[in-house]
C-alpha positions as CSV (number, residue, x, y, z in Angstrom):
1,M,148.9,87.6,155.2
2,A,147.0,87.9,158.7
3,I,144.8,85.0,158.3
4,I,147.8,83.2,157.8
5,Q,149.6,83.8,160.9
6,A,146.5,83.6,162.5
7,G,146.4,80.3,161.7
8,I,143.0,80.2,159.9
9,A,144.5,79.4,156.7
10,T,147.4,77.7,155.2
11,L,150.0,79.8,152.7
12,P,148.6,77.1,149.6
13,Q,145.3,77.7,150.2
14,V,145.6,81.4,150.5
15,F,148.2,81.8,147.2
16,L,146.7,78.8,145.0
17,P,143.9,79.9,142.7
18,Y,140.1,78.8,143.5
19,A,139.9,76.8,140.3
20,V,138.1,73.8,140.0
21,T,139.6,70.5,138.4
22,S,137.7,68.2,135.8
23,T,136.9,66.1,138.9
24,G,135.0,69.1,140.6
25,Q,137.9,69.4,143.5
26,T,139.6,72.7,144.0
27,V,143.4,73.0,142.7
28,Y,144.1,73.4,146.6
29,E,142.1,70.1,147.3
30,S,143.7,68.3,144.8
31,V,147.6,68.9,145.2
32,S,147.0,68.6,149.0
33,Q,146.0,65.1,148.7
34,N,147.7,64.1,145.7
35,G,150.9,66.1,146.0
36,I,152.2,67.8,142.7
37,K,152.7,65.5,139.7
38,F,154.7,66.8,137.2
39,L,154.8,65.4,133.5
40,A,157.4,63.1,132.9
41,G,159.4,63.5,130.3
42,G,159.6,61.5,127.0
43,S,162.9,59.5,126.4
44,P,165.4,61.7,124.3
């Protein structure tokens, strides 16, 4: 939490996993550029 308070990193950078997507981006990069995309539900 100290690095967040110091302004070195943001909360999502610290708490999102450092997983890499199929495009080679980290999860953080993908979410920060594209927002969180939820799956659309089908018709009931």
